[in-house]
N, C-alpha and C positions, 0 to 999 in steps of 0.2 A: 432374557438378555439376548440381544441381537449379535450374531456372529457372521462375519463375512470372511470367506477364504480368499486370500490374495495369492495368485499364482506368481511365479518368478517373472514371467514376461508381461504380466498385466500392469497397466498404467494405474498409478495411485488415484488419479482423478476419476477414473472409471469405477474403481472400487468404492470410492466415496459416493459416487452417484448411485451405485447399487445399494449402498447402506442407507442413503436418504430415501430412496424409493421404498425399501423394505420398512423403514421407520414410518413413512406416511401410510403404508398399507395396514400397519398394525393399529393405527388410530390412537397411539399414545399421546401424540401432540395435541389432538383435539380434546382428549380426556384431561390432560394437564391444564389446558386453557379453560375448560368448563369447571374444573375444581378450584381455579384461582379465586373466583368470586362466588358467593352464595346467591342462588336465585330461588325465589320463593316458588313453591309448587304451583300456585295460581299463575305465576308469570310463565312458567314452563308450559302449562296447559294452554295459556293464551297464545304463545308462540307456535305451538303445535297446530292450534286451530287456524291461525293466520296462514301458516304454511299449507295446510290442507285446502283452505279456501282459494289460495293462489293457484295451487295445482289444479283444482277443479275448474277455475275460470280458464286456465290455459287449455284444458281438455275440452271445455265447451266451445272455445274459439276454434279449436282444431276440428271439431265436428262439423262446423259450418263450412 
């Protein structure tokens, strides 16, 4: 569970911003979105390979 200490003089909007940043860093939002729908293992592998190919092409272009 995420906890944020709010000081007396601190603005509530600033505390909310800190909470959102902390929430994003933990990766729970991405995890919830990925669990929303079932993806087949072959589909996961295909996406990983596509991502790796894309990164490789970017690196190849950068080398020239």
